[in-house]
TIVO-2410 file (N, C-alpha, C; in nm, 3 decimals):
# residues 160
REC num residu      c1      c2      c3 atome chaine
REC   1      X   0.083  -0.117   0.000     N      A
REC   1      X   0.000   0.000   0.000    CA      A
REC   1      X   0.089   0.125   0.000     C      A
REC   2      X   0.058   0.216  -0.086     N      A
REC   2      X   0.135   0.338  -0.098    CA      A
REC   2      X   0.064   0.448  -0.019     C      A
REC   3      X   0.140   0.515   0.066     N      A
REC   3      X   0.081   0.626   0.142    CA      A
REC   3      X   0.143   0.756   0.094     C      A
REC   4      X   0.068   0.862   0.107     N      A
REC   4      X   0.117   0.993   0.064    CA      A
REC   4      X   0.156   1.074   0.185     C      A
REC   5      X   0.267   1.143   0.173     N      A
REC   5      X   0.310   1.235   0.277    CA      A
REC   5      X   0.223   1.361   0.267     C      A
REC   6      X   0.200   1.430   0.377     N      A
REC   6      X   0.124   1.555   0.370    CA      A
REC   6      X   0.196   1.657   0.283     C      A
REC   7      X   0.119   1.743   0.220     N      A
REC   7      X   0.179   1.848   0.138    CA      A
REC   7      X   0.259   1.942   0.225     C      A
REC   8      X   0.371   1.986   0.173     N      A
REC   8      X   0.457   2.079   0.245    CA      A
REC   8      X   0.440   2.216   0.181     C      A
REC   9      X   0.412   2.313   0.264     N      A
REC   9      X   0.400   2.450   0.215    CA      A
REC   9      X   0.516   2.530   0.270     C      A
REC  10      X   0.593   2.590   0.183     N      A
REC  10      X   0.709   2.666   0.227    CA      A
REC  10      X   0.669   2.813   0.248     C      A
REC  11      X   0.712   2.865   0.362     N      A
REC  11      X   0.692   3.007   0.390    CA      A
REC  11      X   0.828   3.072   0.396     C      A
REC  12      X   0.830   3.201   0.427     N      A
REC  12      X   0.959   3.271   0.433    CA      A
REC  12      X   1.053   3.208   0.534     C      A
REC  13      X   1.000   3.158   0.645     N      A
REC  13      X   1.085   3.101   0.748    CA      A
REC  13      X   1.107   2.952   0.726     C      A
REC  14      X   1.058   2.900   0.616     N      A
REC  14      X   1.071   2.759   0.580    CA      A
REC  14      X   1.016   2.667   0.689     C      A
REC  15      X   0.895   2.698   0.734     N      A
REC  15      X   0.828   2.611   0.830    CA      A
REC  15      X   0.744   2.512   0.752     C      A
REC  16      X   0.724   2.395   0.810     N      A
REC  16      X   0.642   2.294   0.744    CA      A
REC  16      X   0.499   2.310   0.789     C      A
REC  17      X   0.407   2.286   0.699     N      A
REC  17      X   0.267   2.294   0.732    CA      A
REC  17      X   0.203   2.163   0.694     C      A
REC  18      X   0.144   2.096   0.790     N      A
REC  18      X   0.070   1.975   0.761    CA      A
REC  18      X  -0.077   2.005   0.784     C      A
REC  19      X  -0.162   1.913   0.747     N      A
REC  19      X  -0.305   1.933   0.766    CA      A
REC  19      X  -0.332   1.968   0.912     C      A
REC  20      X  -0.404   2.076   0.933     N      A
REC  20      X  -0.438   2.116   1.069    CA      A
REC  20      X  -0.337   2.207   1.134     C      A
REC  21      X  -0.232   2.250   1.064     N      A
REC  21      X  -0.132   2.339   1.124    CA      A
REC  21      X  -0.133   2.472   1.048     C      A
REC  22      X  -0.113   2.580   1.120     N      A
REC  22      X  -0.111   2.712   1.058    CA      A
REC  22      X   0.012   2.787   1.106     C      A
REC  23      X   0.088   2.841   1.013     N      A
REC  23      X   0.204   2.923   1.051    CA      A
REC  23      X   0.153   3.061   1.091     C      A
REC  24      X   0.200   3.111   1.205     N      A
REC  24      X   0.161   3.243   1.255    CA      A
REC  24      X   0.279   3.337   1.246     C      A
REC  25      X   0.257   3.462   1.281     N      A
REC  25      X   0.362   3.563   1.278    CA      A
REC  25      X   0.474   3.527   1.373     C      A
REC  26      X   0.591   3.578   1.350     N      A
REC  26      X   0.709   3.562   1.434    CA      A
REC  26      X   0.752   3.416   1.448     C      A
REC  27      X   0.717   3.332   1.352     N      A
REC  27      X   0.762   3.194   1.354    CA      A
REC  27      X   0.688   3.102   1.449     C      A
REC  28      X   0.585   3.150   1.515     N      A
REC  28      X   0.507   3.065   1.605    CA      A
REC  28      X   0.407   2.986   1.524     C      A
REC  29      X   0.370   2.870   1.575     N      A
REC  29      X   0.278   2.782   1.503    CA      A
REC  29      X   0.167   2.740   1.596     C      A
REC  30      X   0.046   2.747   1.546     N      A
REC  30      X  -0.069   2.693   1.618    CA      A
REC  30      X  -0.105   2.566   1.542     C      A
REC  31      X  -0.109   2.453   1.609     N      A
REC  31      X  -0.130   2.328   1.537    CA      A
REC  31      X  -0.218   2.232   1.614     C      A
REC  32      X  -0.293   2.155   1.539     N      A
REC  32      X  -0.352   2.034   1.592    CA      A
REC  32      X  -0.311   1.927   1.492     C      A
REC  33      X  -0.266   1.815   1.539     N      A
REC  33      X  -0.202   1.718   1.451    CA      A
REC  33      X  -0.296   1.606   1.413     C      A
REC  34      X  -0.284   1.568   1.289     N      A
REC  34      X  -0.358   1.454   1.239    CA      A
REC  34      X  -0.259   1.339   1.227     C      A
REC  35      X  -0.281   1.228   1.298     N      A
REC  35      X  -0.185   1.118   1.292    CA      A
REC  35      X  -0.166   1.065   1.150     C      A
REC  36      X  -0.044   1.028   1.122     N      A
REC  36      X  -0.011   0.972   0.992    CA      A
REC  36      X  -0.027   0.821   0.996     C      A
REC  37      X  -0.064   0.764   0.883     N      A
REC  37      X  -0.081   0.619   0.877    CA      A
REC  37      X   0.053   0.547   0.882     C      A
REC  38      X   0.163   0.615   0.847     N      A
REC  38      X   0.294   0.549   0.841    CA      A
REC  38      X   0.379   0.571   0.966     C      A
REC  39      X   0.338   0.659   1.056     N      A
REC  39      X   0.421   0.689   1.173    CA      A
REC  39      X   0.351   0.642   1.300     C      A
REC  40      X   0.434   0.603   1.396     N      A
REC  40      X   0.378   0.566   1.526    CA      A
REC  40      X   0.334   0.694   1.596     C      A
REC  41      X   0.250   0.685   1.699     N      A
REC  41      X   0.207   0.806   1.770    CA      A
REC  41      X   0.325   0.885   1.826     C      A
REC  42      X   0.432   0.816   1.872     N      A
REC  42      X   0.547   0.887   1.926    CA      A
REC  42      X   0.620   0.963   1.815     C      A
REC  43      X   0.641   0.896   1.700     N      A
REC  43      X   0.707   0.963   1.588    CA      A
REC  43      X   0.624   1.082   1.541     C      A
REC  44      X   0.494   1.060   1.533     N      A
REC  44      X   0.407   1.166   1.486    CA      A
REC  44      X   0.416   1.288   1.577     C      A
REC  45      X   0.416   1.265   1.706     N      A
REC  45      X   0.421   1.375   1.802    CA      A
REC  45      X   0.555   1.447   1.797     C      A
REC  46      X   0.663   1.374   1.780     N      A
REC  46      X   0.794   1.439   1.781    CA      A
REC  46      X   0.832   1.498   1.647     C      A
REC  47      X   0.796   1.431   1.539     N      A
REC  47      X   0.839   1.477   1.408    CA      A
REC  47      X   0.741   1.579   1.347     C      A
REC  48      X   0.616   1.546   1.343     N      A
REC  48      X   0.520   1.634   1.276    CA      A
REC  48      X   0.462   1.741   1.368     C      A
REC  49      X   0.468   1.721   1.498     N      A
REC  49      X   0.406   1.816   1.589    CA      A
REC  49      X   0.509   1.891   1.671     C      A
REC  50      X   0.632   1.896   1.623     N      A
REC  50      X   0.734   1.974   1.694    CA      A
REC  50      X   0.712   2.120   1.656     C      A
REC  51      X   0.631   2.187   1.734     N      A
REC  51      X   0.595   2.325   1.704    CA      A
REC  51      X   0.641   2.416   1.816     C      A
REC  52      X   0.659   2.541   1.784     N      A
REC  52      X   0.690   2.639   1.887    CA      A
REC  52      X   0.559   2.678   1.955     C      A
REC  53      X   0.560   2.696   2.085     N      A
REC  53      X   0.437   2.734   2.152    CA      A
REC  53      X   0.400   2.879   2.123     C      A
REC  54      X   0.273   2.910   2.145     N      A
REC  54      X   0.231   3.049   2.134    CA      A
REC  54      X   0.298   3.129   2.244     C      A
REC  55      X   0.324   3.258   2.223     N      A
REC  55      X   0.393   3.338   2.324    CA      A
REC  55      X   0.312   3.351   2.453     C      A
REC  56      X   0.382   3.352   2.567     N      A
REC  56      X   0.316   3.369   2.697    CA      A
REC  56      X   0.252   3.241   2.746     C      A
REC  57      X   0.213   3.241   2.868     N      A
REC  57      X   0.146   3.123   2.921    CA      A
REC  57      X  -0.002   3.154   2.939     C      A
REC  58      X  -0.084   3.055   2.917     N      A
REC  58      X  -0.227   3.071   2.936    CA      A
REC  58      X  -0.295   3.154   2.827     C      A
REC  59      X  -0.232   3.168   2.711     N      A
REC  59      X  -0.293   3.245   2.603    CA      A
REC  59      X  -0.386   3.153   2.525     C      A
REC  60      X  -0.499   3.206   2.488     N      A
REC  60      X  -0.599   3.129   2.416    CA      A
REC  60      X  -0.629   3.197   2.284     C      A
REC  61      X  -0.682   3.123   2.191     N      A
REC  61      X  -0.723   3.180   2.064    CA      A
REC  61      X  -0.860   3.244   2.075     C      A
REC  62      X  -0.926   3.228   2.187     N      A
REC  62      X  -1.060   3.284   2.207    CA      A
REC  62      X  -1.051   3.434   2.236     C      A
REC  63      X  -1.153   3.506   2.195     N      A
REC  63      X  -1.161   3.650   2.222    CA      A
REC  63      X  -1.278   3.675   2.315     C      A
REC  64      X  -1.261   3.770   2.405     N      A
REC  64      X  -1.365   3.804   2.500    CA      A
REC  64      X  -1.399   3.952   2.488     C      A
REC  65      X  -1.526   3.984   2.504     N      A
REC  65      X  -1.570   4.123   2.501    CA      A
REC  65      X  -1.577   4.174   2.644     C      A
REC  66      X  -1.506   4.280   2.670     N      A
REC  66      X  -1.506   4.341   2.802    CA      A
REC  66      X  -1.524   4.492   2.787     C      A
REC  67      X  -1.567   4.555   2.895     N      A
REC  67      X  -1.574   4.701   2.894    CA      A
REC  67      X  -1.431   4.754   2.905     C      A
REC  68      X  -1.402   4.856   2.829     N      A
REC  68      X  -1.270   4.917   2.833    CA      A
REC  68      X  -1.284   5.064   2.800     C      A
REC  69      X  -1.185   5.141   2.834     N      A
REC  69      X  -1.186   5.284   2.810    CA      A
REC  69      X  -1.073   5.317   2.714     C      A
REC  70      X  -1.108   5.381   2.603     N      A
REC  70      X  -1.009   5.423   2.505    CA      A
REC  70      X  -0.973   5.568   2.529     C      A
REC  71      X  -0.849   5.595   2.562     N      A
REC  71      X  -0.800   5.731   2.582    CA      A
REC  71      X  -0.681   5.754   2.490     C      A
REC  72      X  -0.704   5.819   2.376     N      A
REC  72      X  -0.594   5.842   2.282    CA      A
REC  72      X  -0.482   5.927   2.341     C      A
REC  73      X  -0.362   5.908   2.289     N      A
REC  73      X  -0.245   5.984   2.333    CA      A
REC  73      X  -0.236   6.120   2.265     C      A
REC  74      X  -0.322   6.144   2.169     N      A
REC  74      X  -0.320   6.268   2.093    CA      A
REC  74      X  -0.452   6.342   2.116     C      A
REC  75      X  -0.457   6.471   2.089     N      A
REC  75      X  -0.579   6.549   2.114    CA      A
REC  75      X  -0.686   6.526   2.007     C      A
REC  76      X  -0.808   6.574   2.032     N      A
REC  76      X  -0.912   6.565   1.929    CA      A
REC  76      X  -0.872   6.644   1.804     C      A
REC  77      X  -0.938   6.613   1.694     N      A
REC  77      X  -0.913   6.683   1.567    CA      A
REC  77      X  -1.031   6.772   1.533     C      A
REC  78      X  -1.002   6.884   1.468     N      A
REC  78      X  -1.106   6.977   1.424    CA      A
REC  78      X  -1.075   7.024   1.284     C      A
REC  79      X  -1.180   7.055   1.211     N      A
REC  79      X  -1.169   7.115   1.078    CA      A
REC  79      X  -1.290   7.206   1.062     C      A
REC  80      X  -1.273   7.319   0.995     N      A
REC  80      X  -1.384   7.412   0.977    CA      A
REC  80      X  -1.388   7.461   0.833     C      A
REC  81      X  -1.511   7.472   0.781     N      A
REC  81      X  -1.529   7.523   0.646    CA      A
REC  81      X  -1.656   7.607   0.639     C      A
REC  82      X  -1.660   7.694   0.542     N      A
REC  82      X  -1.775   7.781   0.522    CA      A
REC  82      X  -1.872   7.710   0.428     C      A
REC  83      X  -2.001   7.717   0.463     N      A
REC  83      X  -2.101   7.648   0.380    CA      A
REC  83      X  -2.233   7.724   0.389     C      A
REC  84      X  -2.273   7.788   0.281     N      A
REC  84      X  -2.401   7.858   0.277    CA      A
REC  84      X  -2.416   7.970   0.378     C      A
REC  85      X  -2.312   8.045   0.402     N      A
REC  85      X  -2.318   8.155   0.497    CA      A
REC  85      X  -2.300   8.114   0.642     C      A
REC  86      X  -2.281   7.987   0.666     N      A
REC  86      X  -2.258   7.937   0.802    CA      A
REC  86      X  -2.121   7.871   0.808     C      A
REC  87      X  -2.074   7.852   0.928     N      A
REC  87      X  -1.949   7.778   0.949    CA      A
REC  87      X  -1.986   7.638   0.995     C      A
REC  88      X  -1.923   7.538   0.935     N      A
REC  88      X  -1.943   7.399   0.976    CA      A
REC  88      X  -1.811   7.350   1.035     C      A
REC  89      X  -1.818   7.310   1.162     N      A
REC  89      X  -1.699   7.262   1.232    CA      A
REC  89      X  -1.712   7.112   1.247     C      A
REC  90      X  -1.611   7.038   1.205     N      A
REC  90      X  -1.609   6.892   1.216    CA      A
REC  90      X  -1.518   6.854   1.333     C      A
REC  91      X  -1.570   6.770   1.421     N      A
REC  91      X  -1.494   6.728   1.539    CA      A
REC  91      X  -1.483   6.576   1.540     C      A
REC  92      X  -1.365   6.526   1.576     N      A
REC  92      X  -1.341   6.382   1.581    CA      A
REC  92      X  -1.228   6.353   1.679     C      A
REC  93      X  -1.238   6.238   1.745     N      A
REC  93      X  -1.130   6.193   1.832    CA      A
REC  93      X  -1.124   6.042   1.823     C      A
REC  94      X  -1.051   5.993   1.724     N      A
REC  94      X  -1.044   5.850   1.696    CA      A
REC  94      X  -0.985   5.774   1.815     C      A
REC  95      X  -1.060   5.677   1.866     N      A
REC  95      X  -1.014   5.595   1.977    CA      A
REC  95      X  -1.075   5.632   2.111     C      A
REC  96      X  -1.136   5.749   2.122     N      A
REC  96      X  -1.194   5.793   2.249    CA      A
REC  96      X  -1.330   5.726   2.269     C      A
REC  97      X  -1.345   5.655   2.378     N      A
REC  97      X  -1.472   5.590   2.409    CA      A
REC  97      X  -1.555   5.672   2.507     C      A
REC  98      X  -1.499   5.777   2.562     N      A
REC  98      X  -1.570   5.856   2.663    CA      A
REC  98      X  -1.631   5.985   2.609     C      A
REC  99      X  -1.603   6.020   2.484     N      A
REC  99      X  -1.657   6.143   2.427    CA      A
REC  99      X  -1.807   6.125   2.400     C      A
REC 100      X  -1.887   6.207   2.468     N      A
REC 100      X  -2.033   6.203   2.450    CA      A
REC 100      X  -2.084   6.322   2.370     C      A
REC 101      X  -2.012   6.434   2.378     N      A
REC 101      X  -2.056   6.556   2.310    CA      A
REC 101      X  -1.936   6.645   2.280     C      A
REC 102      X  -1.963   6.750   2.203     N      A
REC 102      X  -1.859   6.845   2.164    CA      A
REC 102      X  -1.901   6.987   2.200     C      A
REC 103      X  -1.805   7.068   2.233     N      A
REC 103      X  -1.824   7.210   2.257    CA      A
REC 103      X  -1.741   7.281   2.150     C      A
REC 104      X  -1.799   7.385   2.090     N      A
REC 104      X  -1.728   7.457   1.984    CA      A
REC 104      X  -1.696   7.598   2.032     C      A
REC 105      X  -1.572   7.638   2.014     N      A
REC 105      X  -1.527   7.772   2.048    CA      A
REC 105      X  -1.488   7.843   1.918     C      A
REC 106      X  -1.512   7.975   1.912     N      A
REC 106      X  -1.479   8.051   1.792    CA      A
REC 106      X  -1.435   8.190   1.830     C      A
REC 107      X  -1.367   8.257   1.735     N      A
REC 107      X  -1.325   8.394   1.757    CA      A
REC 107      X  -1.252   8.451   1.638     C      A
REC 108      X  -1.231   8.583   1.643     N      A
REC 108      X  -1.160   8.651   1.534    CA      A
REC 108      X  -1.009   8.645   1.553     C      A
REC 109      X  -0.966   8.603   1.672     N      A
REC 109      X  -0.824   8.590   1.704    CA      A
REC 109      X  -0.801   8.450   1.761     C      A
REC 110      X  -0.695   8.381   1.721     N      A
REC 110      X  -0.674   8.244   1.770    CA      A
REC 110      X  -0.648   8.236   1.921     C      A
REC 111      X  -0.615   8.350   1.983     N      A
REC 111      X  -0.584   8.349   2.125    CA      A
REC 111      X  -0.700   8.397   2.213     C      A
REC 112      X  -0.811   8.436   2.153     N      A
REC 112      X  -0.928   8.479   2.232    CA      A
REC 112      X  -1.055   8.417   2.174     C      A
REC 113      X  -1.076   8.292   2.206     N      A
REC 113      X  -1.193   8.218   2.158    CA      A
REC 113      X  -1.298   8.211   2.269     C      A
REC 114      X  -1.425   8.210   2.229     N      A
REC 114      X  -1.533   8.194   2.326    CA      A
REC 114      X  -1.628   8.084   2.278     C      A
REC 115      X  -1.703   8.029   2.370     N      A
REC 115      X  -1.793   7.918   2.339    CA      A
REC 115      X  -1.910   7.969   2.255     C      A
REC 116      X  -1.931   7.905   2.139     N      A
REC 116      X  -2.044   7.940   2.053    CA      A
REC 116      X  -2.147   7.828   2.047     C      A
REC 117      X  -2.106   7.705   2.071     N      A
REC 117      X  -2.197   7.591   2.083    CA      A
REC 117      X  -2.158   7.518   2.210     C      A
REC 118      X  -2.247   7.518   2.309     N      A
REC 118      X  -2.216   7.458   2.439    CA      A
REC 118      X  -2.216   7.306   2.438     C      A
REC 119      X  -2.309   7.246   2.366     N      A
REC 119      X  -2.324   7.100   2.373    CA      A
REC 119      X  -2.383   7.047   2.242     C      A
REC 120      X  -2.300   6.981   2.164     N      A
REC 120      X  -2.344   6.916   2.040    CA      A
REC 120      X  -2.320   6.766   2.058     C      A
REC 121      X  -2.426   6.685   2.066     N      A
REC 121      X  -2.409   6.541   2.088    CA      A
REC 121      X  -2.320   6.477   1.980     C      A
REC 122      X  -2.237   6.387   2.023     N      A
REC 122      X  -2.149   6.315   1.931    CA      A
REC 122      X  -2.235   6.230   1.839     C      A
REC 123      X  -2.201   6.229   1.711     N      A
REC 123      X  -2.278   6.146   1.615    CA      A
REC 123      X  -2.180   6.067   1.529     C      A
REC 124      X  -2.141   5.953   1.576     N      A
REC 124      X  -2.052   5.866   1.500    CA      A
REC 124      X  -1.907   5.908   1.508     C      A
REC 125      X  -1.831   5.868   1.405     N      A
REC 125      X  -1.687   5.893   1.403    CA      A
REC 125      X  -1.655   6.042   1.398     C      A
REC 126      X  -1.730   6.116   1.315     N      A
REC 126      X  -1.705   6.259   1.299    CA      A
REC 126      X  -1.836   6.333   1.314     C      A
REC 127      X  -1.836   6.434   1.399     N      A
REC 127      X  -1.957   6.513   1.422    CA      A
REC 127      X  -1.944   6.648   1.353     C      A
REC 128      X  -2.044   6.685   1.273     N      A
REC 128      X  -2.047   6.815   1.205    CA      A
REC 128      X  -2.139   6.907   1.284     C      A
REC 129      X  -2.087   7.023   1.324     N      A
REC 129      X  -2.164   7.119   1.402    CA      A
REC 129      X  -2.172   7.249   1.321     C      A
REC 130      X  -2.296   7.293   1.293     N      A
REC 130      X  -2.315   7.418   1.218    CA      A
REC 130      X  -2.333   7.533   1.316     C      A
REC 131      X  -2.266   7.643   1.287     N      A
REC 131      X  -2.276   7.763   1.371    CA      A
REC 131      X  -2.280   7.887   1.282     C      A
REC 132      X  -2.361   7.990   1.320     N      A
REC 132      X  -2.364   8.112   1.240    CA      A
REC 132      X  -2.241   8.201   1.261     C      A
REC 133      X  -2.158   8.167   1.357     N      A
REC 133      X  -2.039   8.245   1.388    CA      A
REC 133      X  -1.938   8.235   1.273     C      A
REC 134      X  -1.890   8.351   1.221     N      A
REC 134      X  -1.797   8.346   1.108    CA      A
REC 134      X  -1.655   8.305   1.146     C      A
REC 135      X  -1.621   8.311   1.275     N      A
REC 135      X  -1.485   8.273   1.316    CA      A
REC 135      X  -1.386   8.383   1.290     C      A
REC 136      X  -1.286   8.364   1.216     N      A
REC 136      X  -1.250   8.248   1.133    CA      A
REC 136      X  -1.170   8.141   1.207     C      A
REC 137      X  -1.151   8.158   1.339     N      A
REC 137      X  -1.074   8.059   1.414    CA      A
REC 137      X  -1.167   7.976   1.500     C      A
REC 138      X  -1.142   7.843   1.502     N      A
REC 138      X  -1.227   7.752   1.576    CA      A
REC 138      X  -1.144   7.650   1.653     C      A
REC 139      X  -1.207   7.597   1.756     N      A
REC 139      X  -1.147   7.491   1.839    CA      A
REC 139      X  -1.263   7.409   1.894     C      A
REC 140      X  -1.240   7.278   1.914     N      A
REC 140      X  -1.343   7.194   1.975    CA      A
REC 140      X  -1.292   7.135   2.105     C      A
REC 141      X  -1.385   7.108   2.195     N      A
REC 141      X  -1.355   7.040   2.320    CA      A
REC 141      X  -1.441   6.915   2.329     C      A
REC 142      X  -1.379   6.805   2.366     N      A
REC 142      X  -1.453   6.680   2.387    CA      A
REC 142      X  -1.509   6.682   2.528     C      A
REC 143      X  -1.637   6.644   2.541     N      A
REC 143      X  -1.703   6.640   2.671    CA      A
REC 143      X  -1.742   6.497   2.705     C      A
REC 144      X  -1.728   6.460   2.832     N      A
REC 144      X  -1.771   6.326   2.876    CA      A
REC 144      X  -1.919   6.329   2.913     C      A
REC 145      X  -1.970   6.219   2.968     N      A
REC 145      X  -2.111   6.206   3.001    CA      A
REC 145      X  -2.157   6.308   3.105     C      A
REC 146      X  -2.066   6.355   3.189     N      A
REC 146      X  -2.100   6.454   3.293    CA      A
REC 146      X  -2.076   6.597   3.246     C      A
REC 147      X  -2.038   6.616   3.120     N      A
REC 147      X  -2.015   6.749   3.067    CA      A
REC 147      X  -1.877   6.806   3.096     C      A
REC 148      X  -1.788   6.723   3.147     N      A
REC 148      X  -1.651   6.769   3.177    CA      A
REC 148      X  -1.567   6.765   3.050     C      A
REC 149      X  -1.476   6.860   3.038     N      A
REC 149      X  -1.385   6.866   2.923    CA      A
REC 149      X  -1.279   6.758   2.942     C      A
REC 150      X  -1.266   6.669   2.841     N      A
REC 150      X  -1.166   6.562   2.848    CA      A
REC 150      X  -1.058   6.576   2.741     C      A
REC 151      X  -1.075   6.673   2.651     N      A
REC 151      X  -0.974   6.695   2.547    CA      A
REC 151      X  -1.002   6.820   2.467     C      A
REC 152      X  -0.896   6.890   2.426     N      A
REC 152      X  -0.906   7.012   2.344    CA      A
REC 152      X  -0.830   6.992   2.214     C      A
REC 153      X  -0.890   7.037   2.105     N      A
REC 153      X  -0.819   7.032   1.976    CA      A
REC 153      X  -0.728   7.153   1.964     C      A
REC 154      X  -0.647   7.155   1.862     N      A
REC 154      X  -0.570   7.275   1.832    CA      A
REC 154      X  -0.664   7.372   1.761     C      A
REC 155      X  -0.627   7.497   1.753     N      A
REC 155      X  -0.706   7.598   1.685    CA      A
REC 155      X  -0.689   7.580   1.534     C      A
REC 156      X  -0.803   7.584   1.462     N      A
REC 156      X  -0.799   7.571   1.316    CA      A
REC 156      X  -0.863   7.696   1.254     C      A
REC 157      X  -0.823   7.725   1.133     N      A
REC 157      X  -0.876   7.841   1.062    CA      A
REC 157      X  -0.978   7.794   0.957     C      A
REC 158      X  -1.084   7.872   0.944     N      A
REC 158      X  -1.190   7.844   0.849    CA      A
REC 158      X  -1.133   7.833   0.707     C      A
REC 159      X  -1.175   7.732   0.632     N      A
REC 159      X  -1.130   7.716   0.495    CA      A
REC 159      X  -1.252   7.718   0.404     C      A
REC 160      X  -1.231   7.759   0.280     N      A
REC 160      X  -1.338   7.756   0.182    CA      A
REC 160      X  -1.419   7.876   0.190     C      A
***
C-alpha cells in the first residue's frame, strides 16, 4: 500500500505545514495534529508536531468582550469650512470611548476664543456642528457624560 506524505507549504521562514497546522507571525505555530498512517504516535508527536508554543502562558485563541476605556495619546481633531453663509466645524477623536458631546469655540483671534456651541451630541466617528459664527478661528472640546472637558483640539482656521 502506498501512502502519501502531507503536502509541504514553504513560507519565508521555511516552516512545514501539515493538515491542521497554521504558521503564525514571528515563527510561532498553532497546530492540531492529524496522525499519519505510516508513523507511530510517538514519531508523529515528535516529528510532525514539533511546534513552537504560542507566546506567553495561558494564552488562548478565544476573544472576550469586556468594557474598556479608550483614551488616545493625541488630542481631538477639528476642521472648519464655510457652507451657505454658516461655518461647519467637524470634530473627531479616533479611539476615544468617553466622548459624549462636543463644545465649539470661535473667535476673530486664535488666542481669544469663546464658546459658541455649548453642547453638540457626538454622532458617530465625525460630528459636524453648524454655527452662524464666522470665526475664522475655531477649536473643539470633547465632553464626557457629565459634561466635563476631556480633550481640546488645536485651533484651526476656516477654509473655503
